[in-house]
N, CA, C and O atoms as a GROMACS GRO file, in nm:
protein
  592
    1MET      N    1   0.085  -0.118   0.000
    1MET     CA    2   0.000   0.000   0.000
    1MET      C    3   0.089   0.123   0.000
    1MET      O    4   0.186   0.129   0.076
    2THR      N    5   0.059   0.220  -0.081
    2THR     CA    6   0.136   0.341  -0.093
    2THR      C    7   0.105   0.434   0.024
    2THR      O    8  -0.012   0.457   0.055
    3GLU      N    9   0.208   0.486   0.090
    3GLU     CA   10   0.189   0.582   0.199
    3GLU      C   11   0.219   0.720   0.144
    3GLU      O   12   0.333   0.747   0.107
    4ASN      N   13   0.120   0.806   0.138
    4ASN     CA   14   0.140   0.938   0.082
    4ASN      C   15   0.031   1.032   0.127
    4ASN      O   16  -0.053   0.997   0.210
    5LYS      N   17   0.033   1.152   0.069
    5LYS     CA   18  -0.062   1.254   0.109
    5LYS      C   19  -0.207   1.220   0.074
    5LYS      O   20  -0.299   1.278   0.132
    6SER      N   21  -0.229   1.128  -0.018
    6SER     CA   22  -0.366   1.098  -0.059
    6SER      C   23  -0.437   1.003   0.037
    6SER      O   24  -0.557   0.979   0.024
    7ALA      N   25  -0.365   0.949   0.135
    7ALA     CA   26  -0.428   0.862   0.234
    7ALA      C   27  -0.528   0.944   0.314
    7ALA      O   28  -0.507   1.063   0.340
    8TYR      N   29  -0.634   0.881   0.353
    8TYR     CA   30  -0.737   0.939   0.439
    8TYR      C   31  -0.823   1.045   0.371
    8TYR      O   32  -0.890   1.122   0.439
    9LEU      N   33  -0.824   1.050   0.240
    9LEU     CA   34  -0.908   1.145   0.169
    9LEU      C   35  -1.050   1.092   0.154
    9LEU      O   36  -1.074   0.972   0.157
   10ASN      N   37  -1.143   1.185   0.136
   10ASN     CA   38  -1.279   1.151   0.097
   10ASN      C   39  -1.286   1.168  -0.055
   10ASN      O   40  -1.248   1.272  -0.108
   11ILE      N   41  -1.335   1.065  -0.122
   11ILE     CA   42  -1.337   1.064  -0.268
   11ILE      C   43  -1.480   1.040  -0.315
   11ILE      O   44  -1.548   0.951  -0.264
   12LEU      N   45  -1.525   1.120  -0.412
   12LEU     CA   46  -1.657   1.105  -0.471
   12LEU      C   47  -1.640   1.065  -0.616
   12LEU      O   48  -1.573   1.135  -0.693
   13ILE      N   49  -1.701   0.952  -0.654
   13ILE     CA   50  -1.698   0.904  -0.792
   13ILE      C   51  -1.840   0.910  -0.847
   13ILE      O   52  -1.931   0.849  -0.792
   14ILE      N   53  -1.858   0.985  -0.955
   14ILE     CA   54  -1.988   0.999  -1.018
   14ILE      C   55  -1.975   0.950  -1.162
   14ILE      O   56  -1.908   1.014  -1.244
   15ASP      N   57  -2.037   0.839  -1.193
   15ASP     CA   58  -2.034   0.787  -1.329
   15ASP      C   59  -2.152   0.692  -1.346
   15ASP      O   60  -2.183   0.614  -1.256
   16LYS      N   61  -2.217   0.699  -1.460
   16LYS     CA   62  -2.335   0.615  -1.481
   16LYS      C   63  -2.300   0.468  -1.500
   16LYS      O   64  -2.388   0.382  -1.488
   17HIS      N   65  -2.174   0.437  -1.528
   17HIS     CA   66  -2.131   0.300  -1.550
   17HIS      C   67  -2.081   0.238  -1.420
   17HIS      O   68  -1.978   0.278  -1.367
   18VAL      N   69  -2.154   0.141  -1.370
   18VAL     CA   70  -2.120   0.079  -1.243
   18VAL      C   71  -1.982   0.013  -1.247
   18VAL      O   72  -1.909   0.018  -1.147
   19LEU      N   73  -1.945  -0.048  -1.358
   19LEU     CA   74  -1.814  -0.112  -1.366
   19LEU      C   75  -1.700  -0.012  -1.356
   19LEU      O   76  -1.597  -0.040  -1.294
   20ILE      N   77  -1.716   0.104  -1.416
   20ILE     CA   78  -1.615   0.209  -1.406
   20ILE      C   79  -1.601   0.251  -1.260
   20ILE      O   80  -1.489   0.263  -1.209
   21ARG      N   81  -1.713   0.273  -1.192
   21ARG     CA   82  -1.708   0.312  -1.050
   21ARG      C   83  -1.641   0.205  -0.966
   21ARG      O   84  -1.562   0.236  -0.877
   22GLN      N   85  -1.671   0.078  -0.992
   22GLN     CA   86  -1.612  -0.031  -0.916
   22GLN      C   87  -1.462  -0.043  -0.941
   22GLN      O   88  -1.385  -0.062  -0.847
   23ILE      N   89  -1.420  -0.031  -1.065
   23ILE     CA   90  -1.278  -0.041  -1.098
   23ILE      C   91  -1.200   0.070  -1.029
   23ILE      O   92  -1.094   0.046  -0.970
   24ILE      N   93  -1.250   0.192  -1.036
   24ILE     CA   94  -1.180   0.304  -0.973
   24ILE      C   95  -1.180   0.290  -0.821
   24ILE      O   96  -1.078   0.315  -0.757
   25SER      N   97  -1.293   0.252  -0.764
   25SER     CA   98  -1.299   0.232  -0.619
   25SER      C   99  -1.200   0.126  -0.573
   25SER      O  100  -1.127   0.146  -0.476
   26ASN      N  101  -1.196   0.013  -0.643
   26ASN     CA  102  -1.103  -0.095  -0.607
   26ASN      C  103  -0.958  -0.050  -0.621
   26ASN      O  104  -0.874  -0.080  -0.536
   27LEU      N  105  -0.928   0.022  -0.728
   27LEU     CA  106  -0.793   0.072  -0.748
   27LEU      C  107  -0.752   0.166  -0.634
   27LEU      O  108  -0.640   0.156  -0.583
   28LEU      N  109  -0.841   0.255  -0.595
   28LEU     CA  110  -0.810   0.349  -0.487
   28LEU      C  111  -0.790   0.277  -0.354
   28LEU      O  112  -0.699   0.309  -0.279
   29ARG      N  113  -0.876   0.180  -0.327
   29ARG     CA  114  -0.862   0.104  -0.202
   29ARG      C  115  -0.732   0.022  -0.200
   29ARG      O  116  -0.669   0.009  -0.095
   30LYS      N  117  -0.693  -0.031  -0.313
   30LYS     CA  118  -0.573  -0.113  -0.322
   30LYS      C  119  -0.446  -0.030  -0.304
   30LYS      O  120  -0.352  -0.075  -0.238
   31ASN      N  121  -0.443   0.091  -0.360
   31ASN     CA  122  -0.322   0.171  -0.362
   31ASN      C  123  -0.314   0.278  -0.254
   31ASN      O  124  -0.206   0.331  -0.227
   32PHE      N  125  -0.426   0.310  -0.193
   32PHE     CA  126  -0.430   0.418  -0.096
   32PHE      C  127  -0.517   0.375   0.022
   32PHE      O  128  -0.572   0.265   0.024
   33ARG      N  129  -0.528   0.461   0.118
   33ARG     CA  130  -0.618   0.436   0.231
   33ARG      C  131  -0.719   0.548   0.239
   33ARG      O  132  -0.714   0.630   0.331
   34PRO      N  133  -0.810   0.555   0.144
   34PRO     CA  134  -0.908   0.664   0.150
   34PRO      C  135  -0.994   0.652   0.273
   34PRO      O  136  -1.029   0.541   0.316
   35ASN      N  137  -1.028   0.765   0.329
   35ASN     CA  138  -1.118   0.768   0.443
   35ASN      C  139  -1.253   0.711   0.402
   35ASN      O  140  -1.306   0.620   0.466
   36ASN      N  141  -1.308   0.764   0.294
   36ASN     CA  142  -1.435   0.718   0.239
   36ASN      C  143  -1.432   0.732   0.088
   36ASN      O  144  -1.374   0.826   0.034
   37ILE      N  145  -1.496   0.637   0.021
   37ILE     CA  146  -1.521   0.648  -0.123
   37ILE      C  147  -1.671   0.645  -0.141
   37ILE      O  148  -1.738   0.547  -0.107
   38TYR      N  149  -1.724   0.753  -0.195
   38TYR     CA  150  -1.866   0.761  -0.225
   38TYR      C  151  -1.881   0.740  -0.374
   38TYR      O  152  -1.815   0.807  -0.454
   39SER      N  153  -1.967   0.648  -0.413
   39SER     CA  154  -1.982   0.612  -0.553
   39SER      C  155  -2.130   0.621  -0.590
   39SER      O  156  -2.213   0.550  -0.534
   40VAL      N  157  -2.162   0.709  -0.685
   40VAL     CA  158  -2.301   0.729  -0.726
   40VAL      C  159  -2.310   0.732  -0.878
   40VAL      O  160  -2.213   0.764  -0.947
   41SER      N  161  -2.428   0.698  -0.930
   41SER     CA  162  -2.446   0.696  -1.074
   41SER      C  163  -2.476   0.835  -1.132
   41SER      O  164  -2.443   0.862  -1.247
   42SER      N  165  -2.536   0.922  -1.053
   42SER     CA  166  -2.564   1.057  -1.099
   42SER      C  167  -2.597   1.144  -0.977
   42SER      O  168  -2.625   1.094  -0.868
   43ILE      N  169  -2.592   1.275  -0.998
   43ILE     CA  170  -2.629   1.368  -0.893
   43ILE      C  171  -2.712   1.480  -0.954
   43ILE      O  172  -2.718   1.496  -1.076
   44ASP      N  173  -2.776   1.556  -0.867
   44ASP     CA  174  -2.854   1.670  -0.912
   44ASP      C  175  -2.817   1.791  -0.826
   44ASP      O  176  -2.727   1.784  -0.743
   45GLU      N  177  -2.888   1.902  -0.847
   45GLU     CA  178  -2.858   2.025  -0.773
   45GLU      C  179  -2.875   2.006  -0.623
   45GLU      O  180  -2.796   2.060  -0.545
   46LYS      N  181  -2.975   1.930  -0.581
   46LYS     CA  182  -2.998   1.904  -0.439
   46LYS      C  183  -2.877   1.835  -0.377
   46LYS      O  184  -2.834   1.870  -0.267
   47PHE      N  185  -2.822   1.737  -0.447
   47PHE     CA  186  -2.704   1.665  -0.400
   47PHE      C  187  -2.587   1.762  -0.383
   47PHE      O  188  -2.514   1.756  -0.284
   48ILE      N  189  -2.569   1.851  -0.480
   48ILE     CA  190  -2.460   1.948  -0.474
   48ILE      C  191  -2.479   2.039  -0.354
   48ILE      O  192  -2.384   2.068  -0.281
   49GLU      N  193  -2.601   2.085  -0.333
   49GLU     CA  194  -2.629   2.177  -0.223
   49GLU      C  195  -2.611   2.113  -0.086
   49GLU      O  196  -2.556   2.176   0.004
   50SER      N  197  -2.657   1.990  -0.070
   50SER     CA  198  -2.655   1.930   0.065
   50SER      C  199  -2.549   1.822   0.083
   50SER      O  200  -2.473   1.827   0.180
   51ASP      N  201  -2.543   1.727  -0.006
   51ASP     CA  202  -2.458   1.610   0.016
   51ASP      C  203  -2.310   1.636  -0.005
   51ASP      O  204  -2.228   1.582   0.069
   52ILE      N  205  -2.272   1.717  -0.101
   52ILE     CA  206  -2.129   1.744  -0.120
   52ILE      C  207  -2.074   1.817   0.002
   52ILE      O  208  -1.962   1.790   0.045
   53GLY      N  209  -2.151   1.908   0.057
   53GLY     CA  210  -2.108   1.975   0.179
   53GLY      C  211  -2.094   1.879   0.296
   53GLY      O  212  -2.005   1.896   0.379
   54ARG      N  213  -2.180   1.782   0.304
   54ARG     CA  214  -2.175   1.681   0.411
   54ARG      C  215  -2.058   1.586   0.390
   54ARG      O  216  -1.986   1.554   0.484
   55ILE      N  217  -2.040   1.540   0.266
   55ILE     CA  218  -1.933   1.445   0.233
   55ILE      C  219  -1.795   1.510   0.242
   55ILE      O  220  -1.699   1.447   0.286
   56GLN      N  221  -1.786   1.635   0.201
   56GLN     CA  222  -1.660   1.709   0.194
   56GLN      C  223  -1.553   1.632   0.116
   56GLN      O  224  -1.447   1.600   0.171
   57PRO      N  225  -1.580   1.602  -0.011
   57PRO     CA  226  -1.480   1.526  -0.088
   57PRO      C  227  -1.354   1.609  -0.110
   57PRO      O  228  -1.359   1.731  -0.128
   58ASP      N  229  -1.242   1.540  -0.110
   58ASP     CA  230  -1.114   1.604  -0.139
   58ASP      C  231  -1.087   1.600  -0.289
   58ASP      O  232  -1.004   1.677  -0.339
   59VAL      N  233  -1.155   1.512  -0.360
   59VAL     CA  234  -1.146   1.503  -0.505
   59VAL      C  235  -1.275   1.440  -0.556
   59VAL      O  236  -1.333   1.353  -0.492
   60ILE      N  237  -1.317   1.485  -0.675
   60ILE     CA  238  -1.436   1.431  -0.739
   60ILE      C  239  -1.396   1.377  -0.876
   60ILE      O  240  -1.333   1.448  -0.955
   61PHE      N  241  -1.432   1.252  -0.903
   61PHE     CA  242  -1.418   1.194  -1.037
   61PHE      C  243  -1.557   1.200  -1.099
   61PHE      O  244  -1.652   1.141  -1.047
   62LEU      N  245  -1.570   1.270  -1.212
   62LEU     CA  246  -1.699   1.293  -1.275
   62LEU      C  247  -1.701   1.238  -1.416
   62LEU      O  248  -1.626   1.285  -1.502
   63GLY      N  249  -1.785   1.139  -1.440
   63GLY     CA  250  -1.802   1.082  -1.573
   63GLY      C  251  -1.883   1.175  -1.661
   63GLY      O  252  -1.994   1.215  -1.626
   64VAL      N  253  -1.828   1.210  -1.776
   64VAL     CA  254  -1.895   1.297  -1.872
   64VAL      C  255  -1.884   1.231  -2.008
   64VAL      O  256  -1.775   1.222  -2.065
   65ASP      N  257  -1.996   1.184  -2.061
   65ASP     CA  258  -1.993   1.112  -2.188
   65ASP      C  259  -2.012   1.200  -2.310
   65ASP      O  260  -1.967   1.166  -2.419
   66ARG      N  261  -2.078   1.315  -2.293
   66ARG     CA  262  -2.105   1.404  -2.406
   66ARG      C  263  -2.084   1.549  -2.363
   66ARG      O  264  -2.111   1.583  -2.248
   67PRO      N  265  -2.037   1.634  -2.454
   67PRO     CA  266  -2.013   1.774  -2.416
   67PRO      C  267  -2.139   1.852  -2.380
   67PRO      O  268  -2.131   1.949  -2.305
   68GLU      N  269  -2.253   1.812  -2.432
   68GLU     CA  270  -2.378   1.883  -2.402
   68GLU      C  271  -2.466   1.800  -2.309
   68GLU      O  272  -2.586   1.788  -2.331
   69SER      N  273  -2.405   1.743  -2.208
   69SER     CA  274  -2.478   1.655  -2.117
   69SER      C  275  -2.510   1.724  -1.985
   69SER      O  276  -2.459   1.832  -1.956
   70ASN      N  277  -2.594   1.659  -1.908
   70ASN     CA  278  -2.627   1.708  -1.774
   70ASN      C  279  -2.502   1.711  -1.686
   70ASN      O  280  -2.492   1.796  -1.597
   71GLU      N  281  -2.408   1.620  -1.710
   71GLU     CA  282  -2.287   1.616  -1.630
   71GLU      C  283  -2.204   1.743  -1.645
   71GLU      O  284  -2.138   1.785  -1.550
   72MET      N  285  -2.207   1.805  -1.762
   72MET     CA  286  -2.135   1.932  -1.781
   72MET      C  287  -2.201   2.042  -1.698
   72MET      O  288  -2.133   2.129  -1.644
   73LYS      N  289  -2.333   2.038  -1.689
   73LYS     CA  290  -2.403   2.135  -1.603
   73LYS      C  291  -2.366   2.110  -1.458
   73LYS      O  292  -2.348   2.204  -1.380
   74ILE      N  293  -2.355   1.983  -1.420
   74ILE     CA  294  -2.316   1.946  -1.285
   74ILE      C  295  -2.174   1.998  -1.256
   74ILE      O  296  -2.149   2.051  -1.148
   75LEU      N  297  -2.083   1.983  -1.352
   75LEU     CA  298  -1.947   2.034  -1.336
   75LEU      C  299  -1.950   2.184  -1.309
   75LEU      O  300  -1.883   2.233  -1.218
   76SER      N  301  -2.028   2.256  -1.386
   76SER     CA  302  -2.038   2.401  -1.368
   76SER      C  303  -2.090   2.435  -1.228
   76SER      O  304  -2.038   2.526  -1.163
   77LEU      N  305  -2.192   2.365  -1.183
   77LEU     CA  306  -2.248   2.390  -1.049
   77LEU      C  307  -2.147   2.358  -0.939
   77LEU      O  308  -2.136   2.432  -0.841
   78ILE      N  309  -2.074   2.248  -0.955
   78ILE     CA  310  -1.972   2.213  -0.855
   78ILE      C  311  -1.863   2.319  -0.852
   78ILE      O  312  -1.821   2.363  -0.744
   79ARG      N  313  -1.817   2.361  -0.969
   79ARG     CA  314  -1.711   2.463  -0.974
   79ARG      C  315  -1.758   2.594  -0.912
   79ARG      O  316  -1.679   2.663  -0.846
   80ASP      N  317  -1.884   2.631  -0.932
   80ASP     CA  318  -1.937   2.754  -0.874
   80ASP      C  319  -1.946   2.746  -0.721
   80ASP      O  320  -1.908   2.840  -0.651
   81LYS      N  321  -1.997   2.635  -0.671
   81LYS     CA  322  -2.022   2.621  -0.527
   81LYS      C  323  -1.897   2.578  -0.451
   81LYS      O  324  -1.877   2.621  -0.337
   82TYR      N  325  -1.813   2.494  -0.510
   82TYR     CA  326  -1.694   2.439  -0.443
   82TYR      C  327  -1.572   2.454  -0.533
   82TYR      O  328  -1.520   2.353  -0.582
   83PRO      N  329  -1.524   2.575  -0.556
   83PRO     CA  330  -1.414   2.595  -0.652
   83PRO      C  331  -1.282   2.533  -0.609
   83PRO      O  332  -1.193   2.516  -0.693
   84MET      N  333  -1.265   2.498  -0.484
   84MET     CA  334  -1.138   2.442  -0.439
   84MET      C  335  -1.134   2.289  -0.445
   84MET      O  336  -1.028   2.230  -0.420
   85ILE      N  337  -1.244   2.223  -0.476
   85ILE     CA  338  -1.244   2.077  -0.487
   85ILE      C  339  -1.196   2.039  -0.628
   85ILE      O  340  -1.258   2.079  -0.726
   86PRO      N  341  -1.087   1.964  -0.638
   86PRO     CA  342  -1.042   1.920  -0.771
   86PRO      C  343  -1.144   1.825  -0.834
   86PRO      O  344  -1.192   1.732  -0.770
   87VAL      N  345  -1.176   1.850  -0.959
   87VAL     CA  346  -1.267   1.764  -1.035
   87VAL      C  347  -1.188   1.703  -1.150
   87VAL      O  348  -1.129   1.773  -1.232
   88VAL      N  349  -1.188   1.570  -1.155
   88VAL     CA  350  -1.122   1.494  -1.262
   88VAL      C  351  -1.231   1.434  -1.349
   88VAL      O  352  -1.318   1.363  -1.299
   89LEU      N  353  -1.228   1.463  -1.477
   89LEU     CA  354  -1.329   1.411  -1.568
   89LEU      C  355  -1.293   1.270  -1.615
   89LEU      O  356  -1.176   1.239  -1.637
   90LEU      N  357  -1.394   1.188  -1.630
   90LEU     CA  358  -1.381   1.054  -1.688
   90LEU      C  359  -1.456   1.060  -1.820
   90LEU      O  360  -1.579   1.064  -1.821
   91THR      N  361  -1.383   1.061  -1.932
   91THR     CA  362  -1.446   1.079  -2.062
   91THR      C  363  -1.419   0.959  -2.153
   91THR      O  364  -1.314   0.896  -2.142
   92PRO      N  365  -1.513   0.928  -2.241
   92PRO     CA  366  -1.492   0.815  -2.333
   92PRO      C  367  -1.375   0.841  -2.428
   92PRO      O  368  -1.341   0.956  -2.458
   93LEU      N  369  -1.316   0.734  -2.472
   93LEU     CA  370  -1.205   0.742  -2.566
   93LEU      C  371  -1.262   0.747  -2.708
   93LEU      O  372  -1.254   0.652  -2.785
   94ASN      N  373  -1.321   0.863  -2.738
   94ASN     CA  374  -1.377   0.887  -2.871
   94ASN      C  375  -1.382   1.038  -2.894
   94ASN      O  376  -1.340   1.115  -2.808
   95GLU      N  377  -1.432   1.081  -3.008
   95GLU     CA  378  -1.435   1.223  -3.042
   95GLU      C  379  -1.520   1.303  -2.945
   95GLU      O  380  -1.483   1.413  -2.905
   96SER      N  381  -1.635   1.249  -2.908
   96SER     CA  382  -1.722   1.317  -2.813
   96SER      C  383  -1.654   1.333  -2.678
   96SER      O  384  -1.668   1.436  -2.612
   97GLY      N  385  -1.579   1.229  -2.637
   97GLY     CA  386  -1.506   1.235  -2.511
   97GLY      C  387  -1.396   1.342  -2.514
   97GLY      O  388  -1.374   1.412  -2.416
   98ALA      N  389  -1.327   1.353  -2.629
   98ALA     CA  390  -1.223   1.455  -2.643
   98ALA      C  391  -1.282   1.595  -2.633
   98ALA      O  392  -1.225   1.683  -2.568
   99THR      N  393  -1.397   1.615  -2.697
   99THR     CA  394  -1.464   1.744  -2.690
   99THR      C  395  -1.508   1.773  -2.547
   99THR      O  396  -1.494   1.886  -2.499
  100SER      N  397  -1.562   1.672  -2.480
  100SER     CA  398  -1.603   1.688  -2.340
  100SER      C  399  -1.485   1.724  -2.252
  100SER      O  400  -1.496   1.811  -2.166
  101ALA      N  401  -1.373   1.657  -2.273
  101ALA     CA  402  -1.253   1.683  -2.193
  101ALA      C  403  -1.206   1.827  -2.211
  101ALA      O  404  -1.178   1.896  -2.112
  102MET      N  405  -1.198   1.873  -2.334
  102MET     CA  406  -1.152   2.010  -2.359
  102MET      C  407  -1.247   2.113  -2.298
  102MET      O  408  -1.204   2.210  -2.237
  103LYS      N  409  -1.375   2.090  -2.316
  103LYS     CA  410  -1.474   2.182  -2.259
  103LYS      C  411  -1.466   2.181  -2.106
  103LYS      O  412  -1.469   2.287  -2.043
  104GLY      N  413  -1.454   2.063  -2.047
  104GLY     CA  414  -1.446   2.051  -1.902
  104GLY      C  415  -1.321   2.116  -1.844
  104GLY      O  416  -1.327   2.180  -1.739
  105LEU      N  417  -1.208   2.101  -1.912
  105LEU     CA  418  -1.085   2.166  -1.866
  105LEU      C  419  -1.100   2.318  -1.870
  105LEU      O  420  -1.053   2.387  -1.779
  106LYS      N  421  -1.164   2.368  -1.973
  106LYS     CA  422  -1.189   2.513  -1.982
  106LYS      C  423  -1.281   2.560  -1.870
  106LYS      O  424  -1.275   2.676  -1.828
  107MET      N  425  -1.368   2.471  -1.822
  107MET     CA  426  -1.463   2.505  -1.715
  107MET      C  427  -1.401   2.489  -1.576
  107MET      O  428  -1.465   2.523  -1.476
  108GLY      N  429  -1.279   2.437  -1.568
  108GLY     CA  430  -1.213   2.429  -1.439
  108GLY      C  431  -1.179   2.290  -1.388
  108GLY      O  432  -1.127   2.277  -1.277
  109ALA      N  433  -1.208   2.186  -1.465
  109ALA     CA  434  -1.163   2.053  -1.424
  109ALA      C  435  -1.010   2.053  -1.423
  109ALA      O  436  -0.948   2.123  -1.504
  110VAL      N  437  -0.950   1.976  -1.334
  110VAL     CA  438  -0.804   1.977  -1.322
  110VAL      C  439  -0.737   1.876  -1.415
  110VAL      O  440  -0.619   1.890  -1.447
  111GLU      N  441  -0.811   1.775  -1.458
  111GLU     CA  442  -0.754   1.669  -1.540
  111GLU      C  443  -0.867   1.588  -1.602
  111GLU      O  444  -0.982   1.598  -1.559
  112PHE      N  445  -0.834   1.510  -1.702
  112PHE     CA  446  -0.930   1.414  -1.756
  112PHE      C  447  -0.861   1.280  -1.773
  112PHE      O  448  -0.740   1.273  -1.795
  113ILE      N  449  -0.939   1.176  -1.762
  113ILE     CA  450  -0.891   1.039  -1.782
  113ILE      C  451  -0.988   0.973  -1.878
  113ILE      O  452  -1.109   0.978  -1.858
  114THR      N  453  -0.934   0.911  -1.981
  114THR     CA  454  -1.022   0.844  -2.076
  114THR      C  455  -1.070   0.711  -2.017
  114THR      O  456  -1.002   0.648  -1.936
  115LYS      N  457  -1.187   0.673  -2.061
  115LYS     CA  458  -1.246   0.545  -2.022
  115LYS      C  459  -1.301   0.480  -2.149
  115LYS      O  460  -1.333   0.551  -2.244
  116PRO      N  461  -1.313   0.350  -2.150
  116PRO     CA  462  -1.370   0.286  -2.270
  116PRO      C  463  -1.514   0.330  -2.288
  116PRO      O  464  -1.588   0.346  -2.191
  117ASP      N  465  -1.555   0.348  -2.413
  117ASP     CA  466  -1.692   0.390  -2.438
  117ASP      C  467  -1.787   0.273  -2.460
  117ASP      O  468  -1.906   0.293  -2.481
  118LYS      N  469  -1.735   0.154  -2.457
  118LYS     CA  470  -1.818   0.034  -2.470
  118LYS      C  471  -1.785  -0.060  -2.354
  118LYS      O  472  -1.673  -0.058  -2.303
  119ASN      N  473  -1.880  -0.140  -2.314
  119ASN     CA  474  -1.857  -0.232  -2.203
  119ASN      C  475  -1.750  -0.336  -2.233
  119ASN      O  476  -1.695  -0.396  -2.140
  120VAL      N  477  -1.719  -0.358  -2.359
  120VAL     CA  478  -1.621  -0.459  -2.397
  120VAL      C  479  -1.484  -0.431  -2.335
  120VAL      O  480  -1.420  -0.522  -2.284
  121GLY      N  481  -1.440  -0.307  -2.339
  121GLY     CA  482  -1.307  -0.272  -2.291
  121GLY      C  483  -1.300  -0.235  -2.144
  121GLY      O  484  -1.191  -0.211  -2.093
  122VAL      N  485  -1.412  -0.230  -2.076
  122VAL     CA  486  -1.413  -0.184  -1.937
  122VAL      C  487  -1.328  -0.273  -1.848
  122VAL      O  488  -1.250  -0.222  -1.768
  123MET      N  489  -1.341  -0.402  -1.860
  123MET     CA  490  -1.268  -0.493  -1.773
  123MET      C  491  -1.116  -0.487  -1.798
  123MET      O  492  -1.038  -0.519  -1.709
  124LEU      N  493  -1.077  -0.446  -1.916
  124LEU     CA  494  -0.935  -0.436  -1.950
  124LEU      C  495  -0.878  -0.298  -1.916
  124LEU      O  496  -0.759  -0.274  -1.940
  125SER      N  497  -0.958  -0.210  -1.861
  125SER     CA  498  -0.914  -0.072  -1.838
  125SER      C  499  -0.844  -0.052  -1.704
  125SER      O  500  -0.797   0.058  -1.677
  126THR      N  501  -0.836  -0.154  -1.619
  126THR     CA  502  -0.775  -0.139  -1.487
  126THR      C  503  -0.632  -0.087  -1.496
  126THR      O  504  -0.594   0.004  -1.422
  127ARG      N  505  -0.554  -0.144  -1.586
  127ARG     CA  506  -0.414  -0.100  -1.600
  127ARG      C  507  -0.406   0.046  -1.643
  127ARG      O  508  -0.325   0.122  -1.590
  128HIS      N  509  -0.490   0.084  -1.737
  128HIS     CA  510  -0.493   0.224  -1.784
  128HIS      C  511  -0.529   0.318  -1.670
  128HIS      O  512  -0.461   0.418  -1.649
  129PHE      N  513  -0.634   0.286  -1.595
  129PHE     CA  514  -0.674   0.370  -1.481
  129PHE      C  515  -0.562   0.376  -1.377
  129PHE      O  516  -0.536   0.482  -1.320
  130ASN      N  517  -0.496   0.264  -1.353
  130ASN     CA  518  -0.387   0.261  -1.256
  130ASN      C  519  -0.275   0.358  -1.295
  130ASN      O  520  -0.223   0.432  -1.211
  131LYS      N  521  -0.239   0.358  -1.424
  131LYS     CA  522  -0.132   0.447  -1.471
  131LYS      C  523  -0.171   0.594  -1.462
  131LYS      O  524  -0.083   0.679  -1.446
  132ARG      N  525  -0.298   0.626  -1.471
  132ARG     CA  526  -0.340   0.766  -1.468
  132ARG      C  527  -0.381   0.813  -1.329
  132ARG      O  528  -0.349   0.925  -1.290
  133ILE      N  529  -0.452   0.729  -1.254
  133ILE     CA  530  -0.507   0.772  -1.126
  133ILE      C  531  -0.404   0.773  -1.013
  133ILE      O  532  -0.404   0.866  -0.932
  134VAL      N  533  -0.318   0.674  -1.007
  134VAL     CA  534  -0.221   0.667  -0.896
  134VAL      C  535  -0.132   0.792  -0.891
  134VAL      O  536  -0.121   0.852  -0.784
  135PRO      N  537  -0.069   0.833  -1.002
  135PRO     CA  538   0.012   0.956  -0.994
  135PRO      C  539  -0.071   1.080  -0.960
  135PRO      O  540  -0.026   1.168  -0.887
  136LEU      N  541  -0.191   1.085  -1.012
  136LEU     CA  542  -0.279   1.198  -0.984
  136LEU      C  543  -0.314   1.206  -0.835
  136LEU      O  544  -0.313   1.313  -0.776
  137MET      N  545  -0.346   1.092  -0.777
  137MET     CA  546  -0.382   1.090  -0.635
  137MET      C  547  -0.262   1.125  -0.547
  137MET      O  548  -0.280   1.176  -0.436
  138ASN      N  549  -0.142   1.099  -0.594
  138ASN     CA  550  -0.023   1.134  -0.517
  138ASN      C  551  -0.004   1.285  -0.506
  138ASN      O  552   0.065   1.331  -0.415
  139ILE      N  553  -0.062   1.362  -0.596
  139ILE     CA  554  -0.048   1.507  -0.591
  139ILE      C  555  -0.179   1.581  -0.567
  139ILE      O  556  -0.182   1.704  -0.571
  140VAL      N  557  -0.287   1.509  -0.543
  140VAL     CA  558  -0.418   1.573  -0.536
  140VAL      C  559  -0.423   1.683  -0.430
  140VAL      O  560  -0.491   1.784  -0.451
  141SER      N  561  -0.354   1.667  -0.319
  141SER     CA  562  -0.359   1.770  -0.216
  141SER      C  563  -0.283   1.896  -0.257
  141SER      O  564  -0.298   2.000  -0.194
  142ASP      N  565  -0.200   1.888  -0.362
  142ASP     CA  566  -0.124   2.003  -0.409
  142ASP      C  567  -0.190   2.076  -0.527
  142ASP      O  568  -0.141   2.180  -0.572
  143LEU      N  569  -0.299   2.022  -0.577
  143LEU     CA  570  -0.361   2.081  -0.695
  143LEU      C  571  -0.420   2.217  -0.662
  143LEU      O  572  -0.490   2.234  -0.562
  144ASN      N  573  -0.392   2.313  -0.747
  144ASN     CA  574  -0.452   2.445  -0.734
  144ASN      C  575  -0.576   2.444  -0.821
  144ASN      O  576  -0.566   2.447  -0.944
  145THR      N  577  -0.692   2.440  -0.758
  145THR     CA  578  -0.815   2.423  -0.836
  145THR      C  579  -0.899   2.549  -0.841
  145THR      O  580  -1.013   2.545  -0.887
  146LYS      N  581  -0.846   2.659  -0.796
  146LYS     CA  582  -0.922   2.784  -0.801
  146LYS      C  583  -0.940   2.827  -0.946
  146LYS      O  584  -0.843   2.845  -1.019
  147VAL      N  585  -1.064   2.842  -0.986
  147VAL     CA  586  -1.093   2.886  -1.122
  147VAL      C  587  -1.071   3.037  -1.129
  147VAL      O  588  -1.127   3.113  -1.049
  148LEU      N  589  -0.989   3.079  -1.223
  148LEU     CA  590  -0.958   3.223  -1.233
  148LEU      C  591  -1.061   3.295  -1.315
  148LEU      O  592  -1.051   3.416  -1.334
   0.00000   0.00000   0.00000
């Protein structure tokens, strides 16, 4: 188990794909000692207003499949209400995902990680997520997430 600054963090994973949430949760538990991992398929304004304040996540992983999706609106609301919480986008490895990633970064997300856009590649994505998430979690407490 890696001993670093990311231990004891509260982590929120929002993605409609249960396998993606499970893979990321398992990876985080294996490599770190998160205080809590909250995993949900979607959120709304009420969740942002009440539950994010209660959970106090140190990092949010947000699945965004399309640039004109509800998740982009959620990103905007999170950035407005909690500008210091780093948000990492989980976007499909396709053209729509690339557009979503660029739009999300412009809106204040700190990073994006590609995910398979079909269930076929999901089970094989553990290694990819490991290579991207572990280094990111090692510096998450140092991220400057203030939107200028």
